[in-house]
C-alpha positions as CSV (number, residue, x, y, z in Angstrom):
1,M,42.4,35.5,208.7
2,A,44.5,38.6,208.8
3,E,44.5,38.6,212.7
4,C,45.4,34.9,212.8
5,S,48.3,35.5,210.3
6,R,49.8,38.1,212.6
7,K,50.0,36.0,215.7
8,E,48.9,32.7,217.1
9,I,45.5,32.8,218.8
10,S,43.3,30.1,220.3
11,A,39.8,29.3,219.2
12,R,38.4,31.0,222.3
13,Q,40.4,34.2,221.7
14,A,39.2,34.2,218.1
15,R,35.6,33.9,219.3
16,Q,36.1,36.7,221.8
17,W,37.7,38.9,219.1
18,L,34.8,38.4,216.7
19,I,32.2,39.1,219.4
20,K,34.1,42.3,220.4
21,H,33.9,43.4,216.8
22,D,30.1,42.9,216.8
23,I,30.0,39.7,214.7
24,P,26.8,37.8,215.4
25,E,27.1,34.5,217.3
26,S,25.9,32.4,214.4
27,E,28.5,33.8,212.1
28,T,31.2,33.6,214.8
29,K,30.8,29.8,215.1
30,Q,31.1,29.4,211.3
31,I,34.1,31.7,211.1
32,V,36.0,30.0,213.9
33,N,35.2,26.5,212.5
34,S,36.4,27.7,209.1
35,L,39.6,29.1,210.6
36,V,40.3,25.9,212.4
37,K,39.6,23.8,209.3
38,D,42.0,25.9,207.2
39,K,44.7,25.7,209.9
40,Y,44.7,29.4,210.7
41,I,43.8,28.4,214.3
42,D,45.4,25.4,216.0
43,D,45.1,25.3,219.7
44,S,48.1,22.9,220.0
45,R,50.3,25.2,217.9
46,F,49.0,28.2,220.0
47,A,49.9,26.3,223.2
48,K,53.4,25.6,222.0
49,A,54.0,29.3,221.0
50,Y,52.4,30.6,224.2
51,T,54.5,28.3,226.4
52,R,57.8,29.1,224.7
53,D,57.1,32.8,224.8
54,K,56.1,32.9,228.5
55,L,59.1,30.7,229.5
56,R,61.7,32.6,227.5
57,F,60.5,36.2,227.7
58,S,58.2,36.5,230.8
59,K,60.1,33.8,232.7
60,W,56.9,32.2,233.9
61,G,56.8,28.8,235.5
62,P,54.7,25.9,234.3
63,E,51.9,26.4,236.8
64,K,51.4,30.0,235.7
65,I,51.6,29.0,232.0
66,L,49.0,26.3,232.6
67,Q,46.7,28.9,234.1
68,G,47.2,31.2,231.1
69,L,46.5,28.4,228.7
70,G,43.4,27.5,230.6
71,D,42.3,31.2,230.4
72,A,42.9,31.1,226.6
73,G,40.5,28.1,226.4
74,I,43.1,25.4,225.7
75,D,42.1,21.9,226.6
76,K,43.8,20.8,229.8
77,S,45.4,17.7,228.2
78,I,47.0,19.8,225.4
79,A,48.2,22.3,227.9
80,E,49.8,19.8,230.2
81,K,51.5,17.9,227.3
82,T,52.9,21.1,225.9
83,V,54.2,22.4,229.3
84,K,55.7,19.0,230.1
85,E,57.6,19.0,226.8
86,E,59.4,22.2,227.9
87,E,60.1,21.1,231.5
88,S,63.9,21.0,231.1
89,L,63.9,24.5,229.7
90,A,61.7,25.6,232.6
91,I,64.2,24.3,235.1
92,Q,67.1,25.9,233.3
93,I,65.3,29.2,233.2
94,L,64.4,28.9,236.9
95,S,68.1,28.1,237.8
96,D,69.2,31.2,236.0
97,L,66.5,33.3,237.6
98,L,67.3,32.0,241.1
99,S,71.0,32.5,240.6
100,K,70.5,36.2,239.6
101,K,68.0,36.7,242.5
102,Q,70.4,35.1,244.9
103,K,73.2,37.5,244.0
104,E,70.7,40.4,244.5
105,L,69.6,39.1,247.9
106,E,73.1,38.4,249.0
107,K,74.2,42.0,248.4
108,K,71.3,43.2,250.5
109,Q,72.0,40.6,253.1
110,E,75.7,41.6,253.3
111,K,74.6,45.2,254.1
112,R,72.2,44.0,256.8
113,I,74.8,41.7,258.3
114,A,77.4,44.5,258.5
115,E,74.8,46.7,260.2
116,T,73.9,44.0,262.6
117,Q,77.5,43.3,263.4
118,N,78.0,46.9,264.2
119,Q,75.1,46.9,266.5
120,I,76.5,43.8,268.3
121,E,79.9,45.5,268.7
122,L,78.2,48.6,270.2
123,L,76.3,46.4,272.6
124,K,79.4,44.5,273.6
125,D,81.2,47.8,274.3
126,K,78.2,48.8,276.6
127,L,78.3,45.4,278.3
128,G,81.5,46.3,280.2
129,D,80.0,49.4,281.6
130,I,76.9,47.8,283.0
131,E,76.9,46.9,286.7
132,T,73.6,45.2,287.5
133,Q,73.1,41.6,286.6
134,K,69.6,42.2,285.3
135,E,70.8,44.9,282.8
136,R,73.7,42.6,281.7
137,A,71.4,39.7,281.1
138,S,69.1,41.9,279.0
139,L,71.9,43.2,276.9
140,Q,73.3,39.7,276.4
141,R,69.9,38.5,275.2
142,K,69.9,41.4,272.6
143,I,73.3,40.4,271.5
144,Y,72.3,36.7,271.2
145,T,69.2,37.7,269.2
146,L,71.3,39.7,266.8
147,Q,73.8,36.9,266.4
148,T,70.9,34.5,265.7
149,K,69.6,36.9,263.0
150,I,73.0,36.7,261.3
151,R,73.1,32.9,261.5
152,S,69.6,32.6,260.0
153,S,70.5,34.7,256.9
154,N,71.1,31.7,254.6
155,Q,67.7,30.2,255.5
156,Q,66.1,33.6,254.9
157,T,67.7,33.8,251.4
158,R,66.5,30.3,250.6
159,S,63.0,31.2,251.8
160,A,63.0,34.4,249.7
161,L,64.1,32.5,246.6
162,M,61.4,29.9,247.1
163,A,58.7,32.6,247.5
164,F,60.0,34.3,244.4
165,A,59.9,31.1,242.3
166,L,56.4,30.2,243.6
167,R,55.2,33.7,242.5
168,K,56.7,33.1,239.0
169,G,54.6,29.8,238.8
170,F,57.1,27.1,239.4
171,S,56.3,23.9,241.5
172,L,58.1,23.1,244.7
173,K,59.7,20.1,243.0
174,Q,61.2,22.3,240.3
175,I,62.3,24.9,242.8
176,S,64.0,22.2,244.9
177,S,65.8,20.9,241.8
178,A,66.9,24.4,240.8
179,L,68.1,25.3,244.3
180,K,70.3,22.1,244.2
181,Q,71.8,23.2,240.9
182,I,72.8,26.6,242.3
183,E,73.9,24.9,245.6
184,I,71.8,26.8,248.1
């Protein structure tokens, strides 16, 4: 009861805690049933607290939260209902995360673009000194490749943001919605 009063735990976590503390299996079942009956343990309440905490503090997405709830032994229907109730908060959190990440990526991108533009300028300066057509064509290909790299930087930023959000546990639909909100 004391452990359950300190924090929300699921029935599975309570069983695991009791087993870890060398409580026999027969007593473990009785204790957990009693805790559930007396409302010390409520998997639905646990799912709500877990979901809110993981969204607000860990910035996890719904997919990752569902995995965590499954690991805690929460019934899939309870988990899905709880996560769905917090979907608008999840999208807002994702938008904020992506906005911050975008600024971070753009700073790095600006530095890389400046370096690439310097390389292009150096190659253009060399272009005037080259006499053979073959060497000129090779140098022009290098310049074109570097220019293409600069043009594709927005797509690289978008891809990096998508990969970041997927790792956090957000769905492609949620990511797409959040990217529209931050206009990328």
